[in-house]
N, C-alpha and C positions, 0 to 999 in steps of 0.2 A: 267640428272641422279641426279645431285646435288639438282636441284628444287624439283624433285619428292622426294628426301630423305628428304630434309628439310620440306616438306609438310606433309610427313609421320610421321616425328618427331613431329610437331606441332599436327597433328591429334591424335598422341597418348599421348601427354601432355594434349591435352583438354579432351580426354576420362578419363585419369587417374584423372583429376581434377573434372570432374563430377562424376566419381565413389566415389571420397573421400567426396564430398559434400553430396552425397547419403548415403553412410556410417555415417558421422556425423548426418544427419537428423534421420535415423534410431535409432542411439545410444541416440538421444534427446528425442524421442517419445517411444522407445520399452520398454517393461518390467514393466510397471506399471499397478497396477490392474483396472479392469473395474469399481470398485467404484470410484476410483480417478477421471476418466473421466467424470462420471456424475456429480461428485463434481465441476470439471473443467468447464462442460457445464453450471451448474448452476450459477458459477461465471460471465461466458461470458454472458449469458441472463440477469443477472441483471446489468452488467455494459453496456450493450447495451441501457438500459432504463436510464441511469443516466442523470439527468438534473437538479435537485435541487441544489446539491452540486457546479455544474458548473457554473449555470447562476443565482443563487440566488442574488447575488450582482448587476448585471445588471437589473434584473427584478424590484427591488425595487428603485434602482436610476434613470433608464431610462424610465421604464414602469410606475413606481408609482410616481416618482418624489421625492422620500425620500433623505435626505442626505447621505453622505458616512459613517458618524457616525452612523446613525440610521441603515444602511445596515451592518456594522461592529456588532452593539449590536444585531441585529437580528442572524446573523452567530454565534456571540459568545453563545447567548442562544441555538442554534443548537449543538454547541459544547459542552455546559453544559449538555445538555440531554444525549450526548454521554459519558461524565465523569461519570455520575451516571449509566447509564446502563451497561457500560463494565464490572465493578466489579460485578453486580448483574448477569450478563450473565456469567462470568466466573464461578461463584459458581453454576448456573442453569447447565452449561455444565458438570460439574462433578457429579452433583447430579441427575439432570433430565435425561440428555444425551445430544449429540450433536444433533441428529436429531430433536427431540422436539423443542429445543432451537431455531435451525435456522428456523424452520417453523413459530413459533410465532412470532420471529423478523421480518421475511419478509412479514408475512401477516399484522402485524401491519404497516409495513413501506408502504405497498401499500395503505392501507386506509388513513393513516394520509397524504401521499404526495398528494393523490386525494383531500383530504379536504383542504389542504393548498392553492389549485389553485383556490378555491372559496372564499378565507378570502379576505376582503377588509378593515377591520378596523385594525389600527395599532397595537393595543394590541392583538387582535385575530391573526394576522399573526406572532407577536412574541411568542404567546403562542403555537401555531399549529407547529412553526419551532421547538419549543423545544420538542414537542413529536416525530417530524420527526427525531430529532437527537437522542433521545433514541432508537427509534426502529431501525435506520438504523445501528447503531453501535452495537447492541446487538448480530447479527450474527457473528461478527469478532472472538471472542474467540472460538466458536464452529467450524466454518470453520478450523481455524487453528490446534486445537486439532483433529479433525477429519482426517485431512490430515497427521498429525503425527502418527495418529493410523494406517491407512490402508497402509502407504507406508514404505517400508523397510528402515532402519537407511542409508544406502549406496546411496539411491536415493532420500533422502529428499531434498537436496539442488536443484537438478533437478526438482523435484515436485512442490517445492515453485516457482522456476524460470519460469515454465509453467503455474502455476497458475497466476503469476503476469503479466505473458504474455497475459493470457487470459483477465485480468483486463484493460489492456491497449489496447488490440485490440477492447474491447467493448468500451473504452474511446474513441479512436480516431475516431471511428465510429459515436458514438452518439455526440461527441463535434462538429464536422463539420455538421452533419446533423441537430441537435438541434439548432445549432447557426441560420441556415436558418429558422428553425421552429419558433424560438424566434420572429423573425422579423414581422411574422404574426400573431402569437398568442402564448402567454406564457402559456395560459391555457392548448392547446394541449401537451406542453411539460410535463407539471405535469402529465396529464392523461395518456399520453404515459409512463412516467416512472412508474406510479402505476400498468399498465397492466403488463409491462415486469417483475416488481418485484414480482406480483402474480403468473406469469409463473413459476419464479425462485422457489417459494415455492411449486409448483405442481410438479417440477422436483424433489425434494427433498422429496417429499411424496411418489412419485411413484417408484422412482429408487435408493434410498440412504437407506441401512440399518443402524441400529445404531452400532457404532464403540467403543463405551466406553468399556475400558478393565475391565473385572470383576476380583474382587480379593476374594481369598478364605479366609476364617476365620483366618487361620494361618497368612495369609499376612497382614490382618488388625490389628491382635493384634501384630505383629511384628514391623509395620509401621504405626501408626495411621494416619488418615486422616490430610491432610494440612489444615491449616485455612488461611484466608487472612493475619492475623498478622504475620504469619511465613514467608510468602512471604515477607511482608514489612521489616522483619528483616533481610533478606537475603541481606546484604552488597553489594556483588559482583553483584548481579541481580539488585538491586535498582541503582546503578551506572550506569549500563547500561540504565535504563529507564530513569533517569536524563538526560544522553547526547542524548538519543532517542528524548527526547521532545525538546531540542534546534535544532536539525536536522530537526525534523517535523515543527516546526515553521517557519523554512527558506522555506521548500518545500510547505507549506500551502499557501505561498504568491501567488503561481501560480494559486490558484483559488479563492483568496480574494483580495490581493493587485493588482494582475496584472489587472483583469478585471476592477476594479476601476479606476486604473491608466489609461488605455486605454480607458475606457469611458469618462473621464475626459478630456482627450488629443483629443477626437473627433471622435474615432474609434467606428465601429458599432458593434453590437453583433456578425456579421458574421466574422468580422475582428479578434475577440477574440476567436471565434470559430475555425478559422483557424490556429492561433498561438498556441493556447492549443491543437489542433488535432496534431500538428507537435511533441509534446511530447508523445503521443500514438502510433503515426505511428513508431518513432525512436525507442521505447520500442519493438514495434512487431519486426522490422527488427533487432534489435541488441541484445535483451535480452539473447537469447539461445546462440549465438556464444561468446558474451562477459562472460556469465557464465562459458562456457567451458574453456574459457581463464583464469579466476580468480580462479576457483574452488580449486586448489591446491595451491594457494598463501597465503601469510602471512595476515590474517585478520587485523592486526594492521595497516599496510600500507595500505590496501583498506578502512578502516574506516575513517583514516586520510585523505586520499586524496579525498574521496567523500564528506566529510565534508566541506573541505575547497572549492573543485571545486563546490560544491553547492551554498555556500555563495558568491563566486566571480560570479558565472554564474548568480545570481539575481542581484549582483551590478551591471554587466554590463548593466541591464535595464535602469539604470539612463541615459544612452547614447543613447538609442533607440528613433528614431524619426519617424520611417517608418515601416511598416507591415513587411517588411523584416528583418529589424534590431532586431525586438521584436522575429521574428522566430529563428534568428541567437542566441539570448540569450537563448531561450528555448533549443535549441540544447545543449548548454553548461551545463545547470542544468539538463538536461535529462540524459546526459552521467553519472553525479555523482548518479542519481537515479537508473540507472542500475546497477551499481557497489555496490550501498548501499543496494537495497533491499533483494537480495538472501543472502548476507553475514549477514546481521543483522538477517533475520528471521531463517535462519539456526542455529546461535548460541543461539538464544533465546530458541529453541527447546531443544537443548542440556543442556542447563541450567535448563530445567523444568522436574521435576521427573513425571512420567507415570501418578501416581494416582493424580497428582495436575496440570496437564496441563492446564485444564480450568481456573483455578485461576491464574496460572502465565500467560497465555495468556490475562486475563483480566486486570491483573495489567500492562502488557507490552502495550496492547492496550490503556490503561489510558494516556500513554505518548503521544499518538496522539490526543486521545479525548480532553486532556486539551490543547494541541497546537492548536486545532480547536476551543478552547474557547479563548485563549489568542491571538492568530494571527489576527482575525478579528478586535477586540477592538484595538490592536497596529496599524494595517495598517491603519483603517478608521481615528483614531484620527492624525496621524503622517500626512497622505495625506491631511486632512482637515487645519491642523494648520501650518505643516512646508513644505510640498510638497512631491511628490513622490520620488524624489532624496534621500532624507533624510531615506525613507524607504529601498531603495535600499543598500545604504551606510551601514545601520544597519544590513542587512542581511549579508553582506561581513564580517561583526564584528562577528556575530553570528556563522557564519559557522568556522570562525578562531578558535574561542573559543571552540566549539565542538571537531574540530581537535586535538586541543592541550590537550584537555580532554581524548580523545581515547588515545592519544600517553602516557599520564602519567598512565592511569589507566590500560592498557593493559602491559606498563612495570612492574606493581606492581604485575602481576599474574605469576604463575610458568610457566617456560618454556615448561615444559611437557604438559601443558594444550594447548599451541599455537600448539604443534606438532601434537596432537590429531585433532585439526580441519584442519591444513593444509594437513596433510597426511590422514585423515579419510577414503575417498573412497579406498585407496589402501590397508589400514589396515583391513578395515571391510569385503573386498571381500575374504580374507583368512580364514574367519570363517564364520559359517552359521548364517545368519542375523535373529534377532528376534524382530519384530515390538514392543513386548510387553516389550522390555528390557529397563530398565531406561536408560535415556541419561547420558553420562558421563559429569562432569562439566566441562566446558570449558572456554575459554578467553571471554570477555565481549562483548558486541554488543546489538543493537537496532534494531527497527522496526520490 
């Protein structure tokens, strides 16, 4: 009898745990508009074709035989293209619309990526890489602005987390698959990304309506359009952008410094693909439950912890000598990324007025674009002249500096602003949500 009772109790507990998991899954995915899921699908398709950003360094150093410094220069030009395009794309997102901006950017990305695969001259490779950087970064402000438009305020953190989940699901699959493709044909990787990116543009064209909020004449008279200089004069927001740049420089090393260091140490593209794939797989598995855990917690602590953890996660790479240890270090900084991404994105949206979302997202994206410009130059020169260990030590210092910066910046903000962020979902459920309402100014944050 006791045994039967024990087994019945165990079965009951198991059923309750399964029911709890099912309820949590339904809460994570339910209630979002259909347009969001088409946008989510376009993100997933786009990332399934990701190749250039992940394997450019290995392509130039191993396949073409160029130095790490040249690979860093080309990656920096790719980043420079993004620096120039994000600001322009932010303005186009507000003026031309979210949907047309995404279609133009994705179509241009498909064409330039395919062209890059056929370039053999060093100057031609550098020039086309610059164009790829411009095209591939131009859609980011439009995607983020559209997501903020179509999702209710109380669901935005969850929506951004799900979108980030799609990014990493695609990245995990493409990194592992493209790593093996690269061993046989880098050109196939370039053409594969071009096809997938064009498919993404087709999804946007067929399924996504324009979401830019329309403003009445009275609203325009009462609140004029926001210019780029107005965004740049927003000290609180620009403080967020600066700290986001430091964090982005660290995270960029997973795609620039790490493949160069592993290639120099004798590891194959497939080895790097497996290590990088761990990043995407962990985000796929942990992003949603971790987001549910951190959603109501103090963003100050989350940003400080994630910045320091990212820095020291890359710092541990200095001690890696096998593929298993490389994977372990990827696990550490991936946890930082999981915490950092939804926290930063949600706060940035709340700092942005509705009629200026495109411009604010463009300036915010600039922090990542500039990091994509600086990080390759930094990693290539440091690895060539000092060795990879110095690069990983510098990552630890930069992550620590960013954590201290967040602690100081958040301390200087009104306490009430933090309370809005921490308790936002509970408060907003007590009143009817309006997706067109202007986000309340909140505490600082990046990404």
